[in-house]
NUROVO-914116 format. One line per field, with one value per atom (N, C-alpha, C, O): residue in one letter; atom name; z, y, x. Coordinates in Angstrom, 2 decimals. Layout:
N
res (A, ...)
atom (CA, ...)
c3 (Z, ...)
c2 (Y, ...)
c1 (X, ...)
This chain:
91
res (M, M, M, M, Q, Q, Q, Q, Y, Y, Y, Y, F, F, F, F, V, V, V, V, V, V, V, V, M, M, M, M, I, I, I, I, D, D, D, D, Y, Y, Y, Y, G, G, G, G, R, R, R, R, R, R, R, R, G, G, G, G, R, R, R, R, E, E, E, E, A, A, A, A, V, V, V, V, V, V, V, V, D, D, D, D, P, P, P, P, E, E, E, E, M, M, M, M, T, T, T, T, R, R, R, R, R, R, R, R, D, D, D, D, V, V, V, V, V, V, V, V, A, A, A, A, R, R, R, R, V, V, V, V, A, A, A, A, S, S, S, S, G, G, G, G, E, E, E, E, Y, Y, Y, Y, S, S, S, S, N, N, N, N, I, I, I, I, S, S, S, S, F, F, F, F, I, I, I, I, H, H, H, H, E, E, E, E, I, I, I, I, D, D, D, D, D, D, D, D, R, R, R, R, S, S, S, S, V, V, V, V, E, E, E, E, D, D, D, D, I, I, I, I, T, T, T, T, T, T, T, T, D, D, D, D, I, I, I, I, L, L, L, L, A, A, A, A, E, E, E, E, A, A, A, A, A, A, A, A, V, V, V, V, P, P, P, P, E, E, E, E, I, I, I, I, E, E, E, E, A, A, A, A, G, G, G, G, E, E, E, E, I, I, I, I, D, D, D, D, L, L, L, L, Q, Q, Q, Q, A, A, A, A, N, N, N, N, R, R, R, R, F, F, F, F, D, D, D, D, H, H, H, H, L, L, L, L, R, R, R, R, D, D, D, D, L, L, L, L, R, R, R, R, K, K, K, K, H, H, H, H, E, E, E, E, R, R, R, R, I, I, I, I)
atom (N, CA, C, O, N, CA, C, O, N, CA, C, O, N, CA, C, O, N, CA, C, O, N, CA, C, O, N, CA, C, O, N, CA, C, O, N, CA, C, O, N, CA, C, O, N, CA, C, O, N, CA, C, O, N, CA, C, O, N, CA, C, O, N, CA, C, O, N, CA, C, O, N, CA, C, O, N, CA, C, O, N, CA, C, O, N, CA, C, O, N, CA, C, O, N, CA, C, O, N, CA, C, O, N, CA, C, O, N, CA, C, O, N, CA, C, O, N, CA, C, O, N, CA, C, O, N, CA, C, O, N, CA, C, O, N, CA, C, O, N, CA, C, O, N, CA, C, O, N, CA, C, O, N, CA, C, O, N, CA, C, O, N, CA, C, O, N, CA, C, O, N, CA, C, O, N, CA, C, O, N, CA, C, O, N, CA, C, O, N, CA, C, O, N, CA, C, O, N, CA, C, O, N, CA, C, O, N, CA, C, O, N, CA, C, O, N, CA, C, O, N, CA, C, O, N, CA, C, O, N, CA, C, O, N, CA, C, O, N, CA, C, O, N, CA, C, O, N, CA, C, O, N, CA, C, O, N, CA, C, O, N, CA, C, O, N, CA, C, O, N, CA, C, O, N, CA, C, O, N, CA, C, O, N, CA, C, O, N, CA, C, O, N, CA, C, O, N, CA, C, O, N, CA, C, O, N, CA, C, O, N, CA, C, O, N, CA, C, O, N, CA, C, O, N, CA, C, O, N, CA, C, O, N, CA, C, O, N, CA, C, O, N, CA, C, O, N, CA, C, O, N, CA, C, O, N, CA, C, O, N, CA, C, O, N, CA, C, O, N, CA, C, O, N, CA, C, O, N, CA, C, O, N, CA, C, O, N, CA, C, O, N, CA, C, O, N, CA, C, O, N, CA, C, O, N, CA, C, O)
c3 (0.71, 0.11, 0.87, 1.20, 1.15, 1.86, 1.00, 0.41, 0.94, 0.22, 0.78, 1.56, 0.37, 0.88, -0.25, -1.38, 0.06, -0.89, -0.28, 0.82, -1.00, -0.56, -1.52, -2.70, -1.00, -1.82, -1.65, -0.55, -2.75, -2.76, -3.43, -4.51, -2.77, -3.26, -3.90, -3.24, -5.19, -5.91, -6.05, -6.87, -5.27, -5.32, -6.58, -6.88, -7.32, -8.54, -9.62, -10.50, -9.56, -10.58, -10.34, -11.21, -9.18, -8.92, -7.86, -7.07, -7.84, -6.87, -7.57, -8.72, -6.84, -7.36, -6.26, -5.13, -6.60, -5.67, -6.06, -7.17, -5.13, -5.37, -4.76, -3.55, -5.61, -5.18, -5.76, -6.98, -4.88, -5.31, -4.40, -3.23, -4.91, -4.06, -3.43, -2.44, -3.97, -3.43, -2.40, -1.82, -2.18, -1.25, 0.18, 0.45, 1.06, 2.46, 3.28, 2.80, 4.52, 5.42, 5.60, 5.64, 5.72, 5.87, 4.66, 4.81, 3.46, 2.26, 2.28, 1.91, 2.73, 2.80, 3.79, 3.49, 4.95, 5.97, 5.42, 5.63, 4.74, 4.19, 3.14, 3.10, 2.31, 1.27, 1.85, 1.34, 2.91, 3.58, 4.27, 4.17, 4.95, 5.67, 4.71, 5.05, 3.53, 2.58, 1.85, 1.21, 1.95, 1.26, -0.12, -0.82, -0.52, -1.83, -1.89, -2.91, -0.78, -0.66, 0.22, 1.40, -0.37, 0.41, 0.04, -0.93, 0.80, 0.61, 0.61, -0.28, 1.60, 1.67, 2.19, 3.23, 1.45, 1.90, 2.90, 3.97, 2.54, 3.44, 3.01, 1.88, 3.95, 3.67, 4.22, 5.40, 3.35, 3.76, 3.62, 2.67, 4.60, 4.54, 4.21, 4.92, 3.13, 2.69, 2.90, 2.36, 3.69, 4.04, 3.76, 4.50, 2.69, 2.21, 1.99, 1.03, 2.86, 2.64, 3.61, 3.62, 4.41, 5.38, 4.97, 4.39, 5.29, 4.98, 6.29, 7.04, 6.55, 7.76, 7.40, 6.62, 7.97, 7.76, 8.73, 9.94, 8.20, 9.04, 8.81, 9.06, 8.35, 8.03, 9.23, 9.12, 10.37, 11.54, 12.03, 12.48, 11.95, 12.39, 11.52, 12.03, 10.20, 9.27, 9.43, 9.45, 9.54, 9.69, 10.99, 11.05, 12.04, 13.32, 13.21, 13.75, 12.52, 12.34, 11.48, 11.70, 10.52, 9.58, 10.08, 9.43, 11.21, 11.72, 12.01, 12.57, 11.63, 11.91, 13.36, 13.78, 14.12, 15.53, 15.65, 14.91, 16.60, 16.81, 17.64, 18.60, 17.28, 18.00, 18.90, 18.45, 20.17, 21.11, 20.94, 20.42, 21.37, 21.20, 21.87, 21.40, 22.95, 23.67, 22.91, 23.20, 21.94, 21.19, 19.91, 19.24, 19.59, 18.38, 18.60, 19.68, 17.58, 17.69, 17.55, 16.44, 18.67, 18.66, 18.24, 17.68, 18.50, 18.09, 16.57, 16.03, 15.89, 14.43, 13.90, 12.94, 14.53, 14.12, 14.31, 13.48, 15.41, 15.68, 14.63, 14.14, 14.27, 13.24, 11.90, 11.18, 11.56, 10.31, 10.31, 9.31, 11.45, 11.56, 11.43, 10.73, 12.09, 11.99, 10.56, 10.08, 9.89, 8.50, 7.61, 6.74, 7.84, 7.07, 7.32, 6.39, 8.55, 8.86, 8.17, 7.62, 8.19, 7.51, 6.00, 5.36, 5.47, 4.02, 3.62, 2.59, 4.42, 4.08, 4.35, 3.77, 5.21, 5.49, 4.30, 4.09, 3.52, 2.39, 1.23, 0.41, 1.17, 0.03, 0.16, -0.72)
c2 (-2.80, -2.04, -2.31, -3.46, -1.26, -1.37, -0.80, 0.27, -1.54, -1.03, -1.69, -2.64, -1.17, -1.62, -2.19, -1.69, -3.23, -3.83, -3.68, -4.17, -3.01, -2.84, -3.64, -3.32, -4.67, -5.52, -5.01, -5.02, -4.59, -4.06, -5.08, -5.58, -5.39, -6.39, -5.70, -4.94, -5.97, -5.38, -6.35, -6.13, -7.41, -8.38, -9.22, -9.82, -9.25, -10.06, -9.57, -10.34, -8.31, -7.75, -8.12, -7.88, -8.69, -9.14, -8.33, -7.61, -8.47, -7.78, -7.00, -7.26, -6.03, -5.22, -5.03, -4.67, -5.29, -5.05, -3.74, -3.59, -2.80, -1.52, -1.60, -1.74, -1.50, -1.58, -0.39, -0.25, 0.47, 1.64, 1.77, 2.13, 1.47, 1.51, 2.87, 2.95, 3.93, 5.26, 5.69, 6.77, 4.87, 5.21, 4.88, 3.77, 5.84, 5.66, 5.19, 5.17, 4.83, 4.41, 5.55, 5.33, 6.76, 7.93, 8.09, 8.45, 7.82, 7.90, 6.86, 7.15, 5.65, 4.59, 4.98, 4.83, 5.46, 5.88, 7.00, 7.00, 7.96, 9.08, 8.62, 9.11, 7.67, 7.18, 6.35, 6.38, 5.61, 4.85, 5.82, 5.65, 6.82, 7.79, 8.60, 8.93, 8.92, 9.72, 8.91, 9.48, 7.59, 6.74, 6.32, 5.62, 6.75, 6.35, 4.84, 4.21, 4.26, 2.81, 2.34, 2.67, 1.58, 1.01, -0.46, -0.91, -1.20, -2.65, -3.32, -4.11, -3.00, -3.51, -4.94, -5.23, -5.83, -7.21, -7.31, -7.90, -6.74, -6.74, -5.67, -5.20, -5.32, -4.41, -5.09, -5.42, -5.30, -5.93, -4.95, -4.17, -5.01, -4.23, -5.20, -6.18, -4.94, -5.80, -5.06, -3.98, -5.68, -5.08, -6.12, -7.09, -5.91, -6.88, -8.24, -8.40, -9.21, -10.55, -10.90, -12.04, -9.96, -10.25, -9.56, -8.47, -10.22, -9.70, -9.64, -10.62, -8.50, -8.34, -7.82, -6.87, -8.44, -7.99, -6.85, -7.06, -5.64, -4.45, -3.85, -2.67, -4.67, -4.18, -3.52, -2.39, -4.19, -3.62, -2.35, -1.42, -2.31, -1.11, 0.10, 1.18, -0.10, 1.00, 1.45, 2.65, 0.49, 0.86, 1.61, 2.52, 1.25, 1.96, 3.37, 4.31, 3.53, 4.87, 5.76, 6.97, 5.16, 5.94, 6.17, 6.88, 5.60, 5.72, 7.17, 7.92, 7.56, 8.91, 8.94, 8.06, 9.92, 9.96, 10.17, 10.96, 9.46, 9.60, 10.84, 11.13, 11.56, 12.78, 12.44, 11.92, 12.73, 12.45, 13.45, 14.55, 13.06, 13.89, 15.25, 16.23, 15.32, 16.58, 17.58, 18.78, 17.13, 18.01, 18.58, 19.42, 18.12, 18.58, 20.00, 20.33, 20.83, 22.22, 22.31, 22.39, 22.28, 22.30, 23.66, 23.73, 24.72, 26.05, 26.15, 26.72, 25.59, 25.62, 24.82, 25.23, 23.68, 22.89, 23.68, 23.61, 24.43, 25.23, 26.33, 26.56, 26.99, 28.04, 27.45, 28.07, 26.27, 25.63, 25.32, 25.50, 24.84, 24.50, 25.75, 25.72, 26.83, 28.07, 28.62, 29.12, 28.53, 28.98, 28.17, 28.72, 26.86, 26.00, 26.36, 26.36, 26.66, 27.05, 28.35, 28.46, 29.34, 30.61, 30.41, 31.04, 29.54, 29.28, 28.68, 29.05, 27.79, 27.14, 28.02, 27.80, 29.02, 29.94, 30.86, 31.30, 31.15, 32.07, 31.45, 32.16, 30.16, 29.49, 29.47, 28.94)
c1 (44.64, 43.56, 42.27, 41.96, 41.52, 40.25, 39.13, 39.27, 38.02, 36.85, 35.59, 35.67, 34.44, 33.16, 32.32, 32.36, 31.56, 30.63, 29.23, 28.98, 28.34, 26.96, 26.08, 26.00, 25.42, 24.54, 23.11, 22.56, 22.52, 21.16, 20.26, 20.56, 19.15, 18.21, 17.01, 16.30, 16.79, 15.66, 14.50, 13.61, 14.50, 13.41, 13.48, 14.51, 12.39, 12.33, 13.28, 13.67, 13.65, 14.55, 16.01, 16.85, 16.33, 17.69, 18.39, 17.77, 19.71, 20.54, 21.63, 21.98, 22.16, 23.26, 24.29, 23.96, 25.54, 26.63, 27.30, 27.80, 27.31, 27.96, 29.35, 29.51, 30.37, 31.76, 32.49, 32.62, 32.98, 33.73, 34.94, 34.79, 36.14, 37.33, 37.61, 38.34, 37.04, 37.31, 36.26, 36.38, 35.23, 34.17, 34.63, 35.09, 34.50, 34.89, 33.70, 32.57, 33.97, 32.90, 31.90, 30.69, 32.41, 31.55, 30.62, 29.45, 31.14, 30.31, 29.19, 28.06, 29.52, 28.52, 27.43, 26.24, 27.81, 26.83, 25.95, 24.74, 26.55, 25.79, 24.79, 23.67, 25.18, 24.27, 23.14, 22.02, 23.42, 22.36, 21.40, 20.19, 21.93, 21.09, 20.22, 19.09, 20.75, 19.98, 18.92, 18.03, 19.00, 18.03, 18.48, 17.76, 19.67, 20.20, 20.38, 20.11, 20.82, 20.91, 19.75, 19.69, 18.84, 17.75, 17.64, 18.24, 16.88, 16.75, 18.12, 18.43, 18.91, 20.27, 20.25, 19.67, 20.91, 21.05, 22.20, 22.06, 23.34, 24.48, 25.48, 25.47, 26.35, 27.47, 28.71, 28.78, 29.69, 30.93, 32.08, 32.16, 32.97, 34.20, 35.32, 35.54, 36.01, 37.09, 38.40, 38.63, 39.24, 40.53, 41.61, 41.76, 42.34, 43.34, 42.67, 41.92, 42.94, 42.39, 41.26, 40.80, 40.83, 39.76, 38.46, 38.47, 37.36, 36.02, 35.24, 35.20, 34.63, 33.84, 32.45, 32.32, 31.43, 30.05, 29.77, 29.70, 29.61, 29.40, 28.01, 27.80, 27.08, 25.74, 25.08, 24.60, 25.05, 24.36, 25.04, 24.37, 26.37, 27.09, 26.74, 26.48, 26.75, 26.46, 25.01, 24.73, 24.08, 22.66, 22.44, 21.60, 23.15, 23.02, 23.59, 23.01, 24.69, 25.28, 24.39, 24.33, 23.71, 22.91, 21.49, 20.72, 21.14, 19.77, 19.43, 20.24, 18.23, 17.74, 17.28, 16.53, 17.71, 17.30, 15.79, 15.20, 15.19, 13.75, 13.48, 14.21, 12.45, 12.07, 10.90, 9.88, 11.05, 9.97, 8.84, 9.04, 7.67, 6.48, 6.63, 6.06, 7.36, 7.54, 8.38, 8.33, 9.15, 10.03, 9.39, 9.98, 8.21, 7.54, 7.03, 6.55, 7.14, 6.72, 5.20, 4.67, 4.51, 3.05, 2.51, 1.42, 3.25, 2.78, 2.72, 1.78, 3.70, 3.68, 2.49, 1.84, 2.20, 1.03, -0.25, -1.16, -0.34, -1.54, -1.70, -2.81, -0.60, -0.67, -1.10, -1.88, -0.59, -0.99, -2.48, -3.17, -2.97, -4.38, -5.25, -6.27, -4.87, -5.63, -5.62, -6.64, -4.48, -4.39, -5.33, -6.00, -5.37, -6.27, -7.73, -8.54, -8.07, -9.45, -9.82, -10.92, -8.90, -9.18, -9.32, -10.16, -8.51, -8.54, -9.91, -10.46, -10.43, -11.68, -12.89, -13.95, -12.76, -13.85, -14.10, -15.23, -13.08, -13.20, -13.98, -14.56, -13.99, -14.62, -16.11, -16.79)
């Protein structure tokens, strides 16, 4: 049997271990990426009698890709700025 344990740290309020035997690795990555799991202390993969700490692997898989400055839509920013200027001129 294989399952994952996600330990979430709430600071002074304590900790919570999320254990769901039906949750797959993909589900864990999706929940970390969406922000549902935050303040993670560790993530362990339990497979029969072995335990492996896979925290860094899961966090790397769930990382949001960084967008370089050259890829930002500057035209959209310009249109937003012009719209704001027109809006304030009417007042």
